[in-house]
C-alpha positions as CSV (number, residue, x, y, z in Angstrom):
1,X,-0.1,-0.2,-0.1
2,X,1.7,3.3,-1.0
3,X,1.4,6.1,1.7
4,X,0.5,9.6,0.8
5,X,2.4,11.9,2.9
6,X,1.5,15.6,3.4
7,X,3.2,18.3,5.4
8,X,2.4,21.2,7.9
9,X,2.4,25.0,7.3
10,X,5.7,24.9,7.8
11,X,6.7,22.2,5.1
12,X,7.7,19.6,7.4
13,X,6.0,16.1,7.2
14,X,3.0,15.8,9.9
15,X,0.8,12.8,8.8
16,X,0.9,10.0,6.2
17,X,-2.3,8.1,5.3
18,X,-3.5,5.4,2.3
19,X,-5.9,6.8,0.0
20,X,-9.2,5.0,-0.2
21,X,-13.1,5.4,-0.2
22,X,-15.4,5.1,2.7
23,X,-19.0,6.0,3.4
24,X,-19.0,7.5,-0.2
25,X,-16.4,9.6,0.7
26,X,-12.7,9.9,-0.2
27,X,-10.9,8.5,2.7
28,X,-7.5,8.7,4.4
29,X,-7.0,5.7,5.8
30,X,-4.6,4.1,8.5
31,X,-3.2,7.6,9.4
32,X,0.2,7.7,11.0
33,X,1.0,11.2,12.8
34,X,4.4,12.1,11.9
35,X,4.7,15.2,13.6
36,X,3.0,18.5,15.5
37,X,0.2,19.8,13.8
38,X,-1.2,17.1,12.0
39,X,-4.8,17.8,13.2
40,X,-4.6,21.1,11.3
41,X,-3.1,20.2,8.5
42,X,-5.9,17.6,8.0
43,X,-8.5,20.3,8.5
44,X,-7.1,22.3,6.2
45,X,-6.2,19.7,3.4
46,X,-8.5,17.2,3.5
47,X,-12.1,19.1,3.9
48,X,-15.1,16.8,3.0
49,X,-13.0,13.6,3.6
50,X,-13.3,10.6,6.1
51,X,-10.4,10.3,8.0
52,X,-9.2,7.0,10.1
53,X,-6.6,6.8,12.7
54,X,-5.6,6.9,16.1
55,X,-8.0,7.8,18.8
56,X,-6.2,10.7,20.1
57,X,-6.2,12.3,16.4
58,X,-9.8,11.7,15.9
59,X,-10.8,13.4,19.4
60,X,-8.6,16.4,18.3
61,X,-10.3,16.5,14.7
62,X,-13.7,16.2,16.5
63,X,-12.5,19.4,18.5
64,X,-12.2,21.2,15.2
65,X,-15.4,20.6,14.1
66,X,-15.1,16.9,12.6
67,X,-18.0,14.1,12.9
68,X,-17.7,11.0,14.4
69,X,-18.7,8.2,12.1
70,X,-17.3,5.3,14.4
71,X,-15.2,4.5,17.2
72,X,-13.6,1.1,16.7
73,X,-11.5,-1.6,18.3
74,X,-9.6,-4.0,16.2
75,X,-9.4,-7.6,17.9
76,X,-7.6,-10.8,16.3
77,X,-8.6,-14.6,17.1
78,X,-5.4,-16.9,17.2
79,X,-7.3,-19.9,15.8
80,X,-4.9,-22.6,16.8
81,X,-5.6,-21.7,20.9
82,X,-9.0,-20.6,20.5
83,X,-11.3,-21.8,23.2
84,X,-13.9,-24.4,22.3
85,X,-17.2,-23.4,22.0
86,X,-20.5,-24.5,20.3
87,X,-20.5,-24.1,16.6
88,X,-23.5,-25.8,15.5
89,X,-26.9,-24.4,14.4
90,X,-29.7,-24.2,16.9
91,X,-32.7,-26.3,16.6
92,X,-34.7,-24.9,13.7
93,X,-31.9,-23.5,11.8
94,X,-29.1,-24.8,9.7
95,X,-25.6,-23.2,8.5
96,X,-25.4,-22.3,4.6
97,X,-22.8,-21.0,2.6
98,X,-22.9,-17.2,2.1
99,X,-24.1,-17.1,-1.4
100,X,-27.7,-15.7,-0.9
101,X,-28.5,-12.6,-2.9
102,X,-28.3,-9.3,-0.7
103,X,-32.0,-9.0,-1.3
104,X,-32.4,-12.3,0.6
105,X,-29.9,-11.3,3.4
106,X,-31.1,-7.8,3.9
107,X,-34.2,-8.2,6.1
108,X,-32.0,-10.1,8.7
109,X,-29.2,-7.8,8.3
110,X,-30.9,-4.8,8.7
111,X,-33.3,-5.5,11.5
112,X,-30.0,-6.4,13.6
113,X,-29.1,-3.0,13.6
114,X,-31.8,-0.9,14.8
115,X,-32.1,3.1,15.8
116,X,-29.5,3.1,18.7
117,X,-27.4,0.2,17.8
118,X,-23.9,1.5,17.5
119,X,-23.7,0.1,14.2
120,X,-26.8,1.3,12.7
121,X,-27.1,3.2,9.1
122,X,-29.1,6.2,9.1
123,X,-30.4,5.8,5.8
124,X,-33.4,4.4,4.0
125,X,-33.9,0.7,3.2
126,X,-33.0,1.3,-0.3
127,X,-29.7,3.0,0.0
128,X,-28.9,0.7,2.9
129,X,-29.4,-2.3,0.3
130,X,-27.5,-0.9,-2.6
131,X,-24.9,1.3,-1.0
132,X,-23.9,-0.8,1.9
133,X,-25.0,-4.4,1.9
134,X,-24.9,-5.1,-1.9
135,X,-21.5,-3.8,-2.4
136,X,-20.0,-5.8,0.8
137,X,-21.7,-9.2,-0.5
138,X,-20.4,-8.5,-4.0
139,X,-16.8,-8.3,-2.6
140,X,-16.4,-4.6,-3.7
141,X,-15.8,-3.3,-0.2
142,X,-13.2,-5.4,1.7
143,X,-12.4,-8.5,-0.8
144,X,-13.9,-11.4,-1.7
145,X,-16.4,-13.5,0.5
146,X,-14.2,-16.5,2.0
147,X,-15.8,-19.9,2.1
148,X,-15.8,-20.1,5.9
149,X,-18.5,-17.4,6.1
150,X,-21.8,-18.7,7.1
151,X,-25.6,-17.7,6.7
152,X,-27.9,-19.0,9.3
153,X,-31.4,-20.1,7.3
154,X,-34.7,-21.8,8.3
155,X,-33.9,-25.5,8.0
156,X,-36.7,-25.9,5.6
157,X,-35.8,-22.2,3.7
158,X,-39.5,-21.5,4.6
159,X,-39.6,-18.8,7.0
160,X,-42.3,-16.1,6.2
161,X,-40.2,-13.1,5.1
162,X,-37.4,-14.7,4.2
163,X,-35.0,-17.5,4.8
164,X,-32.1,-16.2,6.0
165,X,-32.1,-15.1,9.5
166,X,-28.2,-14.1,10.3
167,X,-25.1,-14.4,9.1
168,X,-21.3,-14.5,9.9
169,X,-19.0,-13.2,6.7
170,X,-15.6,-13.3,6.3
171,X,-13.7,-11.5,3.4
172,X,-10.3,-11.3,2.3
173,X,-9.0,-8.0,3.6
174,X,-5.5,-7.1,2.9
175,X,-4.5,-10.9,2.7
176,X,-5.9,-12.0,5.9
177,X,-9.4,-13.4,6.7
178,X,-11.7,-10.5,8.3
179,X,-15.1,-10.9,9.9
180,X,-17.0,-7.9,8.2
181,X,-20.4,-8.8,9.7
182,X,-22.1,-10.8,12.5
183,X,-25.7,-10.2,12.5
184,X,-29.1,-11.9,13.4
185,X,-32.7,-11.3,13.3
186,X,-33.7,-10.5,16.7
187,X,-37.6,-11.3,16.2
188,X,-36.6,-14.4,14.7
189,X,-33.7,-16.0,16.3
190,X,-32.6,-17.5,19.7
191,X,-30.1,-15.4,21.7
192,X,-26.4,-17.2,21.5
193,X,-27.2,-17.5,17.5
194,X,-24.4,-14.7,16.8
195,X,-21.9,-16.6,19.1
196,X,-22.5,-19.9,17.3
197,X,-21.8,-18.4,13.8
198,X,-18.7,-16.8,14.7
199,X,-17.6,-19.9,16.4
200,X,-18.6,-21.9,13.3
201,X,-16.6,-19.2,10.9
202,X,-13.7,-19.5,13.1
203,X,-13.6,-23.3,13.1
204,X,-14.1,-23.2,9.6
205,X,-11.3,-20.8,9.0
206,X,-8.9,-23.1,10.9
207,X,-10.0,-25.9,8.7
208,X,-9.2,-23.7,5.7
209,X,-5.6,-23.3,6.8
210,X,-5.9,-19.6,8.3
211,X,-3.8,-19.0,11.5
212,X,-5.8,-15.8,12.6
213,X,-9.1,-14.2,12.1
214,X,-9.8,-10.7,12.7
215,X,-12.4,-8.1,13.2
216,X,-13.6,-4.7,14.4
217,X,-16.1,-3.8,16.8
218,X,-17.7,-0.4,17.4
219,X,-17.3,1.3,20.7
220,X,-20.3,0.4,23.1
221,X,-21.3,-2.7,21.2
222,X,-22.1,-5.7,23.9
223,X,-20.9,-8.1,21.3
224,X,-17.4,-7.4,22.2
225,X,-17.9,-9.5,25.2
226,X,-18.8,-12.2,23.2
227,X,-16.0,-11.8,20.8
228,X,-13.4,-11.9,23.8
229,X,-15.2,-15.4,25.4
230,X,-14.5,-16.8,21.5
231,X,-10.8,-16.0,21.8
232,X,-10.5,-12.4,20.2
233,X,-8.1,-10.2,21.9
234,X,-7.9,-6.3,21.6
235,X,-4.8,-5.1,19.0
236,X,-5.8,-1.8,18.8
237,X,-8.3,1.1,18.6
238,X,-9.0,3.8,16.1
239,X,-11.6,6.7,14.9
240,X,-13.1,7.5,11.7
241,X,-14.5,10.9,11.4
242,X,-15.4,13.0,8.5
243,X,-13.8,16.3,8.3
244,X,-16.1,19.3,7.4
245,X,-16.2,21.0,4.0
246,X,-15.2,24.6,3.5
247,X,-18.6,25.6,2.8
248,X,-19.7,24.6,6.2
């Protein structure tokens, strides 16, 4: 990944980043602070951009008018030493490959993140399907969907409103398996389904020869406790903010 280096007012390098796209905006990802004045330089040079980097930098940018999009914690599971866990589908369900259309997956995915949830998408259903879920499942966001992914479906594929009730989706992100979604329809599934799906994904990834599995969990998401019980440990935290445009 080629890094872009930008300088401050005095011409000295103050931060570097990898150019990407996030939330439909140009994104300065994986920001590394190189010297004093990074927050001021980012505010001046990247108006309207999403910026993802250290929490301290994000907080400094928020103090200058930036809007928080996500405060997240990266976690990793060493698959060879992960604790045992129930990885079978609960009664009435089975685990199927992640090969259903975005339209079939949408109802369960959308219901998993209601208003007030740290990962709620504040957009209408059509936009959420078109701009978030469909590109993700088509491999256009964080890479191709890996075979260790699972969908929880009604055993007979006959549940009213759609057979898909949950999922744990893994993509190949920067050459490593990355859990991008763990979701379940709260009204149609038993508590604990998320843990079972993630345990199944963890076991399948190990069987496929992977040594570790990564994910990111948002600040305030109670699922973090589930991830910890399944052997995921904190490796770092970050904050993604949107820099105000000059017109605002």
